[in-house]
ROKE-134703 format. One record per residue: residue number from 1; x, y, z of N, C-alpha, C in turn; residue in one letter. Coordinates in steps of 0.2 Angstrom, whole numbers. Example, Ala and Ser with C-alpha at 12.3 -4.5 7.8 and 13.67 -1.06 7.14 Angstrom:
BEGIN
(atom 1 (66 -28 39) (62 -22 39) (66 -16 39) a)
(atom 2 (64 -11 35) (68 -5 36) (64 0 39) s)
***
This chain:
BEGIN
(atom 1 (-19 5 92) (-19 2 86) (-25 -1 84) m)
(atom 2 (-27 1 78) (-34 -1 75) (-34 -8 72) d)
(atom 3 (-40 -10 70) (-41 -16 67) (-36 -17 61) d)
(atom 4 (-36 -12 57) (-33 -12 51) (-25 -13 52) f)
(atom 5 (-22 -10 57) (-15 -10 59) (-14 -17 61) a)
(atom 6 (-19 -20 65) (-18 -27 67) (-18 -32 61) h)
(atom 7 (-22 -31 57) (-22 -35 51) (-15 -35 47) i)
(atom 8 (-13 -29 46) (-7 -28 42) (-1 -32 46) i)
(atom 9 (-1 -31 53) (4 -34 57) (4 -42 57) n)
(atom 10 (-2 -44 57) (-3 -52 56) (-1 -54 49) l)
(atom 11 (-2 -50 44) (0 -52 37) (8 -52 37) l)
(atom 12 (11 -47 40) (18 -47 40) (21 -53 44) e)
(atom 13 (18 -54 49) (21 -60 53) (20 -67 49) s)
(atom 14 (14 -67 46) (13 -73 42) (18 -74 36) a)
(atom 15 (20 -68 33) (25 -68 28) (32 -70 30) k)
(atom 16 (33 -67 36) (40 -69 39) (40 -77 40) q)
(atom 17 (35 -79 43) (35 -87 44) (35 -91 38) l)
(atom 18 (32 -88 33) (32 -92 26) (39 -91 23) a)
(atom 19 (42 -86 24) (49 -85 21) (54 -89 25) s)
(atom 20 (53 -90 32) (58 -94 36) (57 -101 34) m)
(atom 21 (51 -103 32) (49 -110 31) (50 -112 23) n)
(atom 22 (54 -108 20) (55 -109 13) (49 -110 9) s)
(atom 23 (44 -105 9) (38 -105 6) (37 -99 2) m)
(atom 24 (41 -98 -3) (41 -91 -7) (35 -89 -10) p)
(atom 25 (31 -94 -13) (25 -92 -16) (20 -90 -11) v)
(atom 26 (19 -93 -5) (15 -91 0) (17 -84 3) l)
(atom 27 (23 -83 3) (26 -76 6) (24 -71 0) a)
(atom 28 (24 -72 -6) (22 -68 -11) (15 -66 -11) y)
(atom 29 (11 -71 -10) (4 -70 -10) (2 -66 -4) l)
(atom 30 (5 -67 2) (3 -63 8) (5 -56 6) i)
(atom 31 (11 -55 3) (13 -48 1) (8 -45 -3) d)
(atom 32 (5 -48 -8) (0 -46 -12) (-6 -44 -8) v)
(atom 33 (-8 -48 -4) (-14 -47 1) (-13 -40 5) a)
(atom 34 (-7 -39 7) (-5 -33 11) (-6 -27 6) k)
(atom 35 (-3 -27 0) (-4 -22 -4) (-11 -20 -6) c)
(atom 36 (-15 -25 -7) (-22 -24 -9) (-26 -21 -3) e)
(atom 37 (-24 -23 3) (-27 -21 9) (-25 -13 10) a)
(atom 38 (-19 -12 8) (-17 -4 9) (-21 0 4) r)
(atom 39 (-21 -3 -3) (-24 1 -8) (-32 2 -6) e)
(atom 40 (-35 -3 -3) (-42 -2 -2) (-44 0 5) n)
(atom 41 (-39 3 9) (-40 5 16) (-46 10 17) k)
(atom 42 (-47 15 12) (-53 19 14) (-60 15 13) p)
(atom 43 (-60 11 8) (-66 7 7) (-67 2 13) v)
(atom 44 (-62 -1 16) (-62 -6 21) (-65 -2 27) l)
(atom 45 (-62 4 28) (-65 8 34) (-72 10 34) r)
(atom 46 (-74 12 27) (-81 14 26) (-86 8 28) k)
(atom 47 (-83 2 26) (-88 -4 27) (-88 -5 34) r)
(atom 48 (-83 -4 38) (-83 -6 45) (-88 -1 49) k)
(atom 49 (-88 5 46) (-93 10 49) (-100 9 47) r)
(atom 50 (-101 5 42) (-107 3 39) (-110 8 34) g)
(atom 51 (-105 12 31) (-106 17 26) (-107 13 19) e)
(atom 52 (-110 15 14) (-111 12 8) (-104 13 4) s)
(atom 53 (-102 8 0) (-96 9 -4) (-97 8 -11) t)
(atom 54 (-104 8 -13) (-106 7 -20) (-105 14 -23) v)
(atom 55 (-102 14 -29) (-101 20 -32) (-108 22 -36) k)
(atom 56 (-109 29 -35) (-115 31 -38) (-114 32 -45) q)
(atom 57 (-119 29 -50) (-118 30 -57) (-121 37 -59) e)
(atom 58 (-118 40 -63) (-120 47 -65) (-124 46 -71) t)
(atom 59 (-130 49 -71) (-135 49 -77) (-132 54 -83) e)
(atom 60 (-132 51 -89) (-130 55 -94) (-135 59 -98) a)
***
């Protein structure tokens, strides 16, 4: 299991704890964080490897 999978698992555990403790707003925010992490998975992996994630601007 890689670092990314561990982060997703930790966020899921935190969401479950927030739900069990009647903290719906916190559970929602954690869910948003999970979705954002999944959407940016390629960028996060590139950063971990030390690759540039800056988009190259094309000259017109």
